[in-house]
N, C-alpha and C positions, 0 to 999 in steps of 0.2 A: 559747724553743722550739728554737733550734739546739743548745743544751746537751743537751736531752733526746734529740734526734736523734743526737747524737754518742755518747751513752751507750748508745743502743739500736741501734747499728750491727750488732751481732752477734745481735740478737734473731731475725732470720729464720734465721740459721745454727743457733741453739739449737733453734728449733722444728723444723728439718729433721732434726737429730740425734735429737731426742726421738721423732720418728715412726719412726725405725729405718731410714731410707733411706740413712743415711751409715754406711759401715763405717770404724771407726777402726783396726781391726787389719788390716794388710796383711802377709802372710807373704812373706818373701824367698825361701822355699823353693818357693813356688808359681810363681815367675817362671821363664821359660825362660832357658837360658844365653845369655850375651851373644853368643857365636859364632853361635848359631842366629838370633838377631834380626838380626845384621848380614849374615848370608848370605842372608836372605830379602828383602833390599832389592829394590825394583822396578827392573827394568832399563829403560833408556831405549829408546824405540821407534826402531828403525833403519829408515830408508827403503831398501828394496831395489829397485833398478831393474835389470831384466835388460837384456841387450845390445840386444834388439829396441827397447825404448823409448829407449835412449840413441841408437841409430842414427836413429830417427824424429825425435827432438828435434834432433839434429845436422842432419838433412836440412831440417827446417823453418827452422832458424837460417840455413843457407846460402841457402835460397830467399829469405828475408826480406832478407838482406844483398844478394843479387844484384838483387832488385827495387828496393831503395833506391839502389843504384849506377847502375842503368840508367834511372831515372825521367826524367832529363833528355832521353833519346833516344826516349821513347815517342811524342812528337808526330811525330817524323820517321818512325818505323817504322810506326806504326799510324794516325796522323792523316791522312796524305796518301796518295793512290793513286799508282801509277807513271805512269799516263797523265794528262797535264795537262788540267785542265778549262778550257775556253775559255768565258768569260762575256762576252757582248757587252753593253756598257753603252749604254743609250739616252741620248742627250743631251736634257736637259730644258730646254735654253736655246739661244738662238741667239747666234752671235758677231756682234758689231757693231763695226765699225771707224769711228772718228771721225777725220776729217781736219781739221786746223785750217789755214785759209788766212791767209797774212799780209797 
């Protein structure tokens, strides 16, 4: 069975050409010149950032860096108020002194 498959590998191609879908003749005169084909290459898309966006991104970058560097001081600056808070603790136990007599 494999031998018949190998012999008939081109059977589908033959049927395709018999239907007339395949053009065997390609005229070299119908092709465009090589210079036109190469001049029509697609150009790469360039990212254009105007100066306003560059300034904005630079400002955001500087803000992030400054926040990162000052993170350790936030508790001192924002966590505590200037006036000390006095909290009176209530004792929940009594002090007992034990004296040992000799």
